N, C-alpha and C positions, 0 to 999 in steps of 0.2 A: 280639572283641566290643567295639564302640565304646561309650563312655560319653558322656552329655550333661551339660554343666555350664553355668553362667551365663556364664562366660568360656571361650572355646575355647583350647586350648594355643597356637595360632598368635597369638591376640591377647595372651595372657599373656606370650609371649616378647618382644613389643615393649615398648620403654621406657614408652610412654604407657599401655599396658594393665597393665603391672606396677605403675606408680605408682598407677593408679586402683584396682587390686586392694588394695594396701596401705593406701590412704586409707580405702576402704570397710571393710576388715578392722579398722583401728584405731578407726574410729567405732563399729562394732558392739561391739567389746570395751569401749570407754569407756562406751557407753550401758548395756550389761548390768552393768558394774561399778558404775555410779552407781545403777542400779535396785535391785540386790541388796545392795550394801554401804552405800548412802546412809543408809537408815533405821538400820542398825546403828551407823554412825559418829555419827549424830545422837544416838542413845541414849547411847553411851559418852561423847561429849563433853559432853552436857547434864549428866551426872553430876558433871562438874568445874566447872560454872558455879554462880553464886549464884542466888537465887530470881528476882531481877529480870531477869537476863540470860536465864534459861530462857524466860520469857514475852515477851521482847523481840521486836518486829516492825520490820524483818525480822530473822530469827535470825542470830547470828554463827557463822561457820564454825569459828573457833578461839576457845576460851574466853578472854575477856579477864580474868576474875577466876578464876584457877586455884585450885580448892579441892579437893584430893584427900581431905581429911578427910570429905567427903560420904559416901564409901564406908564409912569407919569408922563414922560415925554411923548409916548405914543398916543395917550389920551388927548394931549394938548395939540400936538403937531397934526394928527389925523382928524381932529375935531370929531372924536368919536361920540361925544354927547349929542351933537346935532344929527349925525348919521344914525345914531341909535334911536333918537326921537322920530326921525323920518321913517325908519323901518318899522317901529312899533305902530305908527299911524297907518302905514300901508297894510301891515299884517292884521291888525284888529278891524280895519275897514273891510278887508277881504273876508275876514271871519264873519262879520255881521251880515254881509250880502250872502255868503254861502249858507249860513244858518237859515236865513229867511227863504231863499229861493230853492235850495236843495231839499230842505225839509218839506216845503210845499210840493215840490215835484215828486219826492219819494212817497209822501202820504197820498197824493192823488193816484199814483201808479199802484200803490199797495191796497188802499182801502176804498177809494172812490171808483176804481175800475173804469177809466174812460175808454171810449171806443179806440181801437188800435193801440191800446196801452202797451201790449207786449211788443208790438212793432216799434213803438217809440223807444222803449227800453232797450231793445236790440240795437237800434241805431245809435243810441247813447253809448252802449258798451262797445260798439264797433269803433267808435272814435278812440278808444284806448289802444287800438292796434296801430294808430297813425303816429309815427315819430313826431315828437314835439318840434323838432327843427323844421319839419316840413310846413308847419303852420306859422312859422315866424313871419315870413314875407306877407301872406295875406292878412295876418293880424296887424302887422305894422301898417300896411296900406289902409286898413280899416280905421285905425286910430288916427292916422294922419289926416284922413278926411272921412268922417263918419257919414255913411249914407243917410239921406233924408235930412238929418240935422245940419250937415255940412259944417262940422266943427272939428278943429284940430285939437286932439287930446294929449299931445306931447307935453311933457313937463307938468302934467296934472295927475292927481291920484286915480282918476278914472281909467287911465291907461294901464294901471296895475289891477284895479278892482274888477273892471268889466270882463277881461279874459278869464278871470278865476271864478266867476260867479257860478257857472254851470259845470261842476266837477262830476264827471260821469262815475268815477270810482266812489266818491262820497255818496252820491245818489243811490248807487247800488248797495252800499253798506247800510244806509238808512232804510231803504226799501226792504232789505232782508230782515232787519230788526222789526220793522213794522209788520211784516208778514207773520212774525211769530207771536204777535199780540192776539189773544183769542178774539174772534169775531163776536162772541157772546157779550164781551165786555163793552164793545162799541154799540151793540144792539140795545143793551140795557140803558146806556146813556141816551140813545136816540129815543127810546120809549119814554124816558123822563123829560123829553122835550129839548134836549141839547142839540144844537146845530152842529154840522161837521166842523166848523171853526172852533166852537166851544169844546167839542170832544177832543180836537187836536190839542188845544191849549190846556185843558184841565185834566185830561186823562193820558193822552199819548205822550206828550212832552215830559211830564214828570216821570213816567215809566222809562223813558228813553235817555235818561241822564248818562248812562255809561257810553252809549254810542255817540251821543252829542259831544261828550268829552273827547272821544277819539277823533271825530270830525274836526273839532276845534284845534286839536294839536296838529293834525295834518294840514289844516288851512294856514296856521301860523308858521309852521316849519316850511311849508311850500313857498311862501313869500320870502321867508328869511334866507333860504338857501339859493333862491333864484339869482342868476347873474346876467345872462344874456339879454333877457327881455327888459329888465330895468336899465341896463346899459344903453339899449337902443331908444327907449322911450323917455328917459330922464337925463338928457344931456346937461341940464343945469346942475352945477356942483352943489348948490344949496338945497336941492331937492332929491339928491341921490340916496340910494339905500346903503347899508353898511358895507356890503361886499363891493359894490361898484365904487363907492367913495374911497375905500382903502386902495383899490386898484388904481384909481385916478391919481391919488396922492402919493403913490409908492415911488415915483421917480425922484431920485435924490435923497430918499430917506434911508438911513443905515439899516442893514438887513436885520440887526438885532431888534431895533425899534419896530420894524415892519412885522417881525414874528411876534413881538409882544402885542401889537395891535390885532393880529390874526387870532391870537390866543383869547383876548378879551371879546372878540367878535363871535367866537365859537362857544363861549361859556353859557349864554342864555339858552340856546337849544339843548346843550348838554344837561343843564340843570332841569329843564322841562322834562327831558326824557327820564332822568334819574328819579324825579318826583312822581311822575305819572306813568312809569313803566307798567305797574300793575293795572292801572286803569286802562292802558292801551290793550293789554291782553284780555282783560275781562270784558272790555267793550266789544272787541272783535269776536269773542266767543259767546257773548251774552245772548240769551233768548228772552222771550216774553214771559208773561205769567203762566203758571201751570195750574190749571183748575182741577 
């Protein structure tokens, strides 16, 4: 079976074709590097500049007035330690709830096959087509006065955790992975006397580590990057997340110190992506066991 490409193997074997190939390849790599790493480099380098150099036109590629103490000032002035602790608390709390409830929902839809399970899954997936901004007002009114319990959840972690519990996209990813696990494996566990809960804990979850890692990363990053919802539900400065806290404290702060704070706020998610990028791709494409 022959394959078609932009450059045929015969042309690529010629010196001129090979030179053209490497020139085009180098230009594409440089272009994508500048597009993706350029803004990041600008942000990091601007944190080392003084106030005048940051707003200078045209901008300088290398800081002329190297001031690393901008990052120290940003850490102290913005109280990044407290904001970082709050964000980690909210993120890992949301992760715990999502792992419990989303895994239970996906396992039930995939293996327990409840009545109207397909209809329930379809309704869940239909919520993905609703813009998030449309749900802000009803969600805010709900946490302002929770029905039945009549509790105000503003300035509490529950205002962040509860709306993130049932994530339709994560449930779909988990269900798709659970569907690929051979039914014979679960039947064998059932014949050995394992209950559905024991089967989930001892067989399904150990197999599902790749997709659980993907869901965990999505849950943490989702809370980390959110801005509008924490700003509405956490008005107390002592309980705000990293993004909202930096925004609230940005008035009167020099622009170079503010950029340094934004740089440090973006580092955790960047590090998570660089470390687990292979896990993300393998988890999204992983299947079950092949018998």
